[in-house]
C-alpha positions as CSV (number, residue, x, y, z in Angstrom):
1,X,-20.3,184.5,-27.8
2,X,-18.8,187.1,-26.1
3,X,-17.7,186.6,-22.5
4,X,-15.6,189.8,-21.3
5,X,-12.3,187.8,-20.1
6,X,-10.6,191.2,-20.0
7,X,-12.9,193.0,-18.0
8,X,-12.4,193.7,-14.2
9,X,-15.4,193.3,-11.6
10,X,-15.0,193.5,-8.1
11,X,-17.4,191.0,-6.3
12,X,-17.3,190.5,-2.6
13,X,-13.8,191.2,-2.0
14,X,-12.8,189.1,-4.9
15,X,-11.6,190.2,-9.1
16,X,-13.4,188.7,-12.2
17,X,-10.0,187.3,-14.1
18,X,-8.7,188.9,-17.1
19,X,-6.9,187.6,-19.8
20,X,-3.3,186.5,-18.8
21,X,-0.6,186.6,-21.0
22,X,0.7,183.5,-22.6
23,X,4.0,181.7,-21.9
24,X,5.7,179.7,-23.5
25,X,5.4,176.4,-24.3
26,X,6.6,173.0,-22.3
27,X,7.6,175.2,-19.5
28,X,6.5,175.0,-16.0
29,X,6.1,178.3,-13.9
30,X,8.7,177.9,-11.0
31,X,11.3,176.9,-13.0
32,X,12.9,179.6,-14.8
33,X,9.1,181.3,-15.7
34,X,6.9,183.9,-13.9
35,X,3.9,182.4,-11.8
36,X,0.6,183.1,-13.1
37,X,-1.8,183.8,-11.2
38,X,-5.4,184.6,-10.8
39,X,-6.2,187.1,-10.4
40,X,-2.9,188.8,-12.2
41,X,-1.2,191.9,-10.1
42,X,-1.3,194.6,-9.4
43,X,-4.6,192.5,-7.5
44,X,-4.1,189.9,-4.8
45,X,-3.9,186.5,-5.9
46,X,-6.0,183.4,-5.0
47,X,-4.8,180.9,-7.4
48,X,-1.9,180.0,-8.9
49,X,-1.4,177.5,-12.0
50,X,1.1,175.0,-11.0
51,X,1.2,172.4,-14.0
52,X,-0.6,170.3,-16.7
53,X,-0.1,166.6,-17.4
54,X,-0.9,164.9,-20.8
55,X,1.3,162.2,-21.0
56,X,3.6,159.8,-19.0
57,X,6.2,161.8,-19.8
58,X,4.7,164.3,-17.9
59,X,4.7,162.7,-14.5
60,X,6.9,159.6,-14.3
61,X,9.7,159.9,-13.6
62,X,12.4,159.6,-16.6
63,X,14.5,156.2,-17.1
64,X,17.5,155.7,-16.0
65,X,20.6,156.2,-17.8
66,X,21.7,152.5,-16.7
67,X,18.0,151.2,-17.8
68,X,18.8,152.9,-20.8
69,X,21.8,151.2,-21.3
70,X,20.4,147.9,-20.4
71,X,17.4,148.3,-22.4
72,X,18.3,150.6,-25.1
73,X,15.3,152.2,-25.6
74,X,12.7,154.8,-24.3
75,X,9.5,153.4,-22.4
76,X,6.5,154.0,-24.6
77,X,4.7,156.9,-23.9
78,X,0.9,156.9,-22.8
79,X,-1.4,159.8,-23.2
80,X,-4.5,161.1,-21.7
81,X,-6.8,161.7,-25.1
82,X,-10.0,163.1,-24.2
83,X,-10.7,163.3,-21.0
84,X,-13.7,164.0,-19.0
85,X,-14.3,163.8,-15.0
86,X,-11.7,163.5,-12.6
87,X,-11.7,162.0,-9.2
88,X,-8.6,161.7,-6.2
89,X,-8.6,158.7,-4.3
90,X,-5.7,157.8,-1.8
91,X,-3.2,159.5,-3.5
92,X,-4.3,159.0,-7.2
93,X,-5.6,161.0,-10.1
94,X,-8.4,159.2,-11.6
95,X,-9.4,160.6,-15.3
96,X,-12.0,159.4,-17.3
97,X,-10.8,158.9,-20.6
98,X,-13.8,158.8,-23.4
99,X,-11.6,157.8,-26.0
100,X,-9.6,155.2,-24.1
101,X,-12.9,153.9,-22.9
102,X,-11.2,153.6,-19.6
103,X,-9.5,155.6,-17.0
104,X,-6.1,157.1,-16.7
105,X,-4.6,156.8,-13.2
106,X,-1.6,158.8,-12.2
107,X,-0.7,156.8,-9.3
108,X,1.7,159.4,-6.7
109,X,2.5,156.3,-4.6
110,X,4.3,154.8,-7.3
111,X,5.1,157.7,-9.6
112,X,3.0,155.6,-12.2
113,X,1.0,156.1,-15.5
114,X,-1.7,153.6,-16.3
115,X,-4.5,152.9,-18.2
116,X,-7.7,150.8,-16.7
117,X,-9.8,149.3,-19.8
118,X,-11.5,146.7,-18.2
119,X,-12.6,143.8,-20.9
120,X,-15.8,141.6,-21.4
121,X,-18.5,142.2,-19.1
122,X,-16.5,145.2,-17.1
123,X,-15.7,146.8,-20.5
124,X,-16.6,150.6,-20.5
125,X,-18.5,152.4,-23.1
126,X,-17.9,155.9,-22.5
127,X,-17.1,156.7,-18.8
128,X,-18.3,160.3,-18.0
129,X,-18.0,161.0,-14.3
130,X,-16.5,158.8,-11.1
131,X,-16.5,159.0,-7.4
132,X,-15.3,156.4,-4.4
133,X,-16.9,155.2,-1.4
134,X,-15.0,154.9,2.1
135,X,-14.2,151.7,1.2
136,X,-12.1,152.4,-2.3
137,X,-15.0,151.3,-4.2
138,X,-15.2,153.0,-7.5
139,X,-18.1,153.9,-9.6
140,X,-17.9,155.0,-12.4
141,X,-21.1,156.6,-14.7
142,X,-21.1,155.3,-18.0
143,X,-23.7,157.0,-20.5
144,X,-22.9,154.4,-23.5
145,X,-24.0,151.2,-21.4
146,X,-26.6,153.5,-19.2
147,X,-25.0,152.0,-16.2
148,X,-23.3,153.0,-13.1
149,X,-20.4,150.4,-13.1
150,X,-18.6,149.2,-9.6
151,X,-14.9,148.2,-9.3
152,X,-13.4,147.6,-5.7
153,X,-10.1,148.8,-4.5
154,X,-8.0,146.4,-6.6
155,X,-10.4,147.4,-9.7
156,X,-12.0,144.1,-9.8
157,X,-15.3,144.3,-11.4
158,X,-18.0,144.0,-8.8
159,X,-21.4,144.6,-10.9
160,X,-23.8,147.6,-11.7
161,X,-26.5,149.5,-11.0
162,X,-29.3,150.0,-13.6
163,X,-30.2,148.2,-16.2
164,X,-28.7,149.8,-19.4
165,X,-32.0,151.2,-21.1
166,X,-33.8,152.9,-17.7
167,X,-31.6,155.6,-17.1
168,X,-28.0,157.5,-19.2
169,X,-25.6,158.7,-16.3
170,X,-23.4,161.4,-16.7
171,X,-22.4,162.5,-12.9
172,X,-22.3,160.2,-9.9
173,X,-21.4,161.2,-6.8
174,X,-21.2,159.1,-3.2
175,X,-22.1,160.7,0.0
176,X,-24.0,160.1,3.3
177,X,-24.4,156.1,2.5
178,X,-26.3,157.6,-0.7
179,X,-25.3,157.3,-4.7
180,X,-26.5,160.0,-6.5
181,X,-26.4,159.5,-9.9
182,X,-27.0,162.3,-13.1
183,X,-29.9,161.1,-14.8
184,X,-30.1,162.8,-18.5
185,X,-32.6,160.8,-20.1
186,X,-35.2,161.2,-17.2
187,X,-34.0,165.1,-16.4
188,X,-33.1,163.9,-12.5
189,X,-30.9,163.0,-10.3
190,X,-31.6,159.2,-8.9
191,X,-30.9,158.6,-5.7
192,X,-30.0,155.2,-4.2
193,X,-28.5,153.3,-0.8
194,X,-25.2,152.9,-1.1
195,X,-25.5,149.3,0.9
196,X,-28.2,148.2,-1.0
197,X,-28.4,149.4,-4.2
198,X,-31.7,149.8,-3.3
199,X,-33.5,152.7,-6.0
200,X,-35.2,155.8,-3.1
201,X,-36.5,158.6,-5.0
202,X,-35.7,161.1,-7.9
203,X,-34.9,164.9,-7.7
204,X,-36.4,167.0,-8.2
205,X,-40.0,165.6,-6.6
206,X,-42.6,164.5,-9.5
207,X,-44.5,167.9,-7.1
208,X,-42.1,170.4,-7.4
209,X,-42.4,174.0,-8.6
210,X,-41.1,174.4,-12.3
211,X,-38.1,176.4,-11.1
212,X,-36.8,173.2,-9.2
213,X,-36.7,171.6,-12.4
214,X,-33.7,169.9,-14.1
215,X,-33.3,170.0,-18.2
216,X,-29.7,168.1,-18.9
217,X,-28.1,167.2,-15.5
218,X,-24.5,167.1,-16.4
219,X,-22.5,166.9,-13.0
220,X,-23.3,167.2,-9.1
221,X,-21.7,168.0,-6.1
222,X,-22.5,168.3,-2.8
223,X,-21.4,170.7,0.4
224,X,-20.5,170.5,4.5
225,X,-24.2,170.8,5.1
226,X,-25.3,168.2,2.7
227,X,-26.6,170.6,0.2
228,X,-26.4,169.2,-3.6
229,X,-25.5,171.6,-6.6
230,X,-26.4,170.0,-10.1
231,X,-25.1,171.6,-13.2
232,X,-27.8,172.0,-15.3
233,X,-26.4,172.2,-18.8
234,X,-29.7,172.2,-20.9
235,X,-31.0,175.0,-18.2
236,X,-27.9,177.1,-18.3
237,X,-27.2,177.1,-14.4
238,X,-26.6,175.6,-11.6
239,X,-29.9,173.8,-9.2
240,X,-29.7,173.9,-5.5
241,X,-31.5,171.3,-3.4
242,X,-31.3,169.8,0.5
243,X,-30.8,166.9,1.9
244,X,-34.2,166.2,1.4
245,X,-34.1,166.7,-2.4
246,X,-36.1,170.2,-1.7
247,X,-35.4,173.1,-3.9
248,X,-33.5,176.0,-2.4
249,X,-32.3,178.0,-5.2
250,X,-30.7,178.7,-8.9
251,X,-27.3,180.5,-9.6
252,X,-26.7,181.4,-12.8
253,X,-28.8,181.7,-16.1
254,X,-28.0,181.7,-19.8
255,X,-25.8,184.5,-21.4
256,X,-22.5,185.6,-21.7
257,X,-21.8,187.8,-19.0
258,X,-20.0,187.2,-16.1
259,X,-22.2,184.8,-13.8
260,X,-24.0,183.3,-16.2
261,X,-23.4,179.9,-18.2
262,X,-23.1,178.6,-21.9
263,X,-21.9,174.9,-21.5
264,X,-21.8,174.3,-17.1
265,X,-20.6,170.6,-16.6
266,X,-18.2,170.1,-13.6
267,X,-19.2,171.1,-10.5
268,X,-17.5,170.9,-6.8
269,X,-17.3,173.0,-3.9
270,X,-14.7,173.5,-1.0
271,X,-14.9,173.4,2.7
272,X,-16.0,176.9,3.0
273,X,-19.2,176.3,0.6
274,X,-17.7,178.2,-2.6
275,X,-18.9,176.4,-5.7
276,X,-16.7,176.3,-8.5
277,X,-18.8,175.5,-11.7
278,X,-16.9,174.9,-15.1
279,X,-17.9,176.1,-18.7
280,X,-16.8,174.1,-21.6
281,X,-18.1,177.0,-24.1
282,X,-16.6,180.0,-22.1
283,X,-13.0,177.6,-21.5
284,X,-13.4,178.6,-17.9
285,X,-14.2,178.0,-14.3
286,X,-16.1,180.4,-12.6
287,X,-16.4,180.4,-8.6
288,X,-19.1,181.5,-6.4
289,X,-20.3,181.8,-2.6
290,X,-22.6,179.9,-1.0
291,X,-25.1,182.6,-1.5
292,X,-24.5,182.3,-5.7
293,X,-22.6,185.8,-6.0
294,X,-19.8,185.2,-8.3
295,X,-16.1,186.0,-7.0
296,X,-13.6,185.1,-9.9
297,X,-13.2,183.0,-12.9
298,X,-10.0,181.3,-14.1
299,X,-8.8,179.7,-17.0
300,X,-8.9,181.7,-20.2
301,X,-9.3,179.9,-23.6
302,X,-6.5,181.7,-25.2
303,X,-2.9,180.4,-25.7
304,X,-1.5,181.0,-22.2
305,X,-0.1,177.7,-19.7
306,X,-3.6,178.0,-17.8
307,X,-5.4,177.8,-20.8
308,X,-8.8,175.6,-21.0
309,X,-9.9,174.0,-24.3
310,X,-13.4,172.8,-23.5
311,X,-12.8,171.8,-20.1
312,X,-15.2,169.1,-18.4
313,X,-14.2,168.3,-15.1
314,X,-13.5,169.4,-12.0
315,X,-11.9,168.1,-8.6
316,X,-11.0,169.7,-5.4
317,X,-8.2,168.4,-3.6
318,X,-6.6,168.8,0.0
319,X,-4.2,165.4,-0.4
320,X,-1.7,166.2,-3.0
321,X,0.0,169.6,-1.6
322,X,2.9,168.4,-0.8
323,X,3.5,166.7,-4.4
324,X,3.5,170.4,-5.7
325,X,5.2,172.6,-3.1
326,X,7.9,172.9,-5.5
327,X,5.7,174.8,-8.3
328,X,4.3,177.3,-5.3
329,X,5.6,180.3,-5.8
330,X,7.6,181.3,-2.5
331,X,5.3,184.4,-1.7
332,X,2.0,182.4,-2.0
333,X,1.0,179.4,0.1
334,X,-2.0,176.9,-0.6
335,X,-4.7,175.8,1.0
336,X,-6.0,173.1,-1.8
337,X,-5.7,172.1,-5.2
338,X,-8.3,172.2,-8.4
339,X,-7.8,169.5,-10.9
340,X,-9.3,170.6,-14.1
341,X,-9.6,168.4,-17.4
342,X,-9.6,169.9,-21.1
343,X,-11.3,167.7,-24.3
344,X,-9.0,169.3,-26.5
345,X,-5.7,171.2,-26.7
346,X,-2.0,170.7,-25.4
347,X,-2.8,170.5,-21.9
348,X,-5.5,167.9,-20.8
349,X,-5.4,168.2,-17.3
350,X,-4.3,171.6,-15.5
351,X,-3.4,171.7,-11.7
352,X,-4.3,174.8,-9.9
353,X,-3.7,175.8,-6.1
354,X,-6.0,177.9,-4.2
355,X,-4.7,180.0,-1.3
356,X,-3.5,183.4,-0.8
357,X,-0.1,185.8,0.0
358,X,1.7,185.0,3.0
């Protein structure tokens, strides 16, 4: 597989991303090391790699000298082992961890790193993706249970959607009083009412044209107009549908050229309608405009701090920018954050800032 990561290509005013030089390990750009930008100089930068998280030591404040004197020991370190989906809610980053069979929570309110691993009827088998409604209820797509598992804002168990055999959820999205679920088993998106959890319909419709079909829906996103974008792992593409589930267009195809896919997984859409698609095989994220034109890609599979190793999930966040402001280059201004998970490697959750030069 030969993705040409070192070839520049001008598309719609942006540049595709070449390889970046590897930075020394265990350093943070902005603290003695040159920042990593995409695309690199001399082109105008649009993204800056900011930081990665893999353990509680990367996130929590170190213990004070007084605490060490009293306890005589360091706090036991917690790790993100094999992350998949990621979401941000109420200044907390939630990461589905398929080894812990739970959720890793990075709480910026308390600066604490916690594992959420419920037991008994609430126990998670293989949490793949998650989302939140306005009330703070968490919906977890559990592929092994074959259910959407629900927890309230205090992480108390509420119940499930699905009987455990009727579908295999790999993605979940809450939008417009509906719950959208990627169903790998039935090659579709299942739609439920948010209030009653009543099943409404499947996308694509049974009478849809062949080009509208889904093979292996992996993840789902929505734009400001309510249009749905589904990363189709088995179809090597992204499928776009309107609010009524009618097919609109296809983005990408199978291949190793820029704008094509090998293993598309996580997907998200920014406020401008630009679409970000994670490709696990290429170890990068490709950015398309709303018409499906490739604008750039970032995150090489090499040895730099910004590397992605079998990436899976992605999320956009507009609420945590201030926390990362000390890491932003003085000549760069970020508009929002991009969080990308890697299932392997030394850096399990990479944070990038999308923006522009001042």
